[in-house]
N, C-alpha and C positions, 0 to 999 in steps of 0.2 A: 344455557345458551351464552350468556355473557363471558363465561370462562373460556369458551372456545374462541370467541372473538379476541379476548385479551391475549390468549396464547398465540394466535395468528399474528397480531400486531407486534408481540414481543419478538417472534422469529423474523418478521419482516424488518423490524428496526435493527436487529442484529445483522441481518443480511445486508442492509443498507450501510451499516458501519464497516462491514468487511469491504464492500465496494469503495467506500470513501477512503478508508485508511490505506487500502491497497493502491488506489490511484495516487494519493498524496505521496506515499513512500516511493512508488515507481517513478513518478515525475521528478520528485526531489532527488532521489538517488541517481537515476540515470541522467537526468538533466544536469545535475551538478557535476557528474563525471565528464559529460560531453563538454560543458562550458569550461571546466577547468583544463581539459586537454586541448581544446581548440583556441581558447582566448586567454589562458593562463590567469584566470580570475576565479575566485570562490564566491558562492552565494548559498544561502539556505543551509542545507545539511552539510555541504562540503566545508563551508566556513566554520560551522560549529565543530565538525570533526577535526579540522586542522587545528583549531584552538585547543582541542583535547589531545592533540598529538597522536591521532589515529592515522595509520598509513593511508596512502592515496586510494588503495583498493577498498577502503571502508565504505566509500559512497556506492560502489558497485554492490556491496553486500546489502545496503539499504534498498537499492533498486531491486535486487533479487528477492528480498523480503516482501516488497510491494507486489512483485510479480507472483509470488507464492500466495499471498492473500487474495489477489485477483483470481488465481486459479481455483482456490478453495471456494470463493464466492460463485464463480462460474459453474463449478461442479455441483454445488448445492442448488443453484438456480435451475440447471438443466435436469438434475435428478428429481427435483420437486415437480417440475413441469411435466416430466415424463410419466408421472403416476396417473 
């Protein structure tokens, strides 16, 4: 019995990490792009990417990566709950 409980907590913690990192990347990526476009200032990811000489569209890639992680997390959540 304990092995089943451990396996369930391992998958739920992995699921939680997908939601967490997806949200962080989406907010930082898209938020940085909007802030930089609207107010001509960089923060968070945008500031770090500018220091690394990454083009302006790099923040949008970070936001898209976050959206992709959120999509994977949502698909796993709804596929698991449909069983």
